[in-house]
N, C-alpha and C positions, 0 to 999 in steps of 0.2 A: 416455592421455597425462596426465601430472601438470602442474599449474600451478606457478608459482614459489613459492606459499605452501606447497603440499604438499612440494615439493622441499626447501625450507628446514626444514620440520618433520622430514622424514625424516633430513636430515643431522644435525640436533640430536639426534634420537633415537638414531641409530647411533653418534654421537660419545659419548654417555653410556652406551650399552649395550656397545659393542664397541670395543676399542682400535683406532684406525685413523689414517690420515695426513691428517685434515682439519686445515687450518691455523687459527691464531688469526684470521687475516684472513677466512677463509671463515666461521668462526663469527660474527664481527662482522657480516658481510654477512647471514647467516641471521637474526641477531637484529634487524637493521634491517628486513629483509623482513617478519618476523613482527610487528614493531611497526607497520609500515604497515598490516597487516591489522587489528590491534587499533584503529588510529586510524580506519579507514574503516568499521568494523563498525556503529556507530550510524547512519551515513548509509545503509548497506545495509539495516538493519532498517526505517528510515523509508520507503525506496523500496519494500521488500517489502510493508509495510503498505498503502501507497497502491495497490499493484498488486492487492491482495486486495480483491475487490468487497465493498462495504459497502452495506447498505440505506440509502436516503436517509431523512432525518428528515421527519416530517410534523407540520404544524400544522393543526388542525381549527378551522374558524370557521363560525358560522351567521350569514349575512348578514341585513340588515333585511327583505329580501323572502323570508325563510325558506329560501333555498337554502343548501346545505351546500358549503363550499369547503375543499379540502385543499391547502395549500401544501407543496411538497417542497423540501428544502434539503440541503446536504452536512453530515453530522455531523462530518466531520473539521475543516473550517475554519469551519463555521457560516455559510457564504455564504448570503445571503438568497435567497429563493425563486428557483428556476430553472424551475419549471413548476407549474401549478395544475390542479386538477380541480374542476369545479363540477357537483354532482349527477351524478357519474360520467363526465362528458365532459372530456377533456383540453383545456385552454385556456391562454392567456397564458404562453408560454415554450417551451422545448425540452426534449425527453426525451433528455438527454445520457447517454452511456456512461461519461463521466468528468466530474468537476466542472470547469467552465471556470475556476475560480479556483485550485484547488490540485492538480488532476490525480488526485484520489482516484477509483478505479474504483467505479462504482455498480452495484448489483444490483437490477434492477427485476423479477426473475422472479416473485415472489409477486403483485405487482400485475398482471402480464400474465396469470398463471394465473387470478386472481380475475376478470379481465375476460372470459376465455374461458368461465368457468362461469356468468356472469350471463345 
């Protein structure tokens, strides 16, 4: 089953390739439908990028008591720390699947694998 964008594209293609009985009004409607697709494409790309899991950013700090702290944050919106790890232990925050600020999907897989191998 075709969607309205594919239908419009098909009509425009066949109109240009094969003489047929598509009216000017139908062509204008096809043009309008395809322009709608062009207009929403950047928004679609942004949503697709947010749905693609991204590794969280990491800031490494050494505290005065010599403990090592890693703060994790979203690389998409640079939202400040949403979870920390001190000397390998998860503390202070939540392990989100999506950034609570912008909705970016987060990929924790490497961190989880490294936790299992320790």
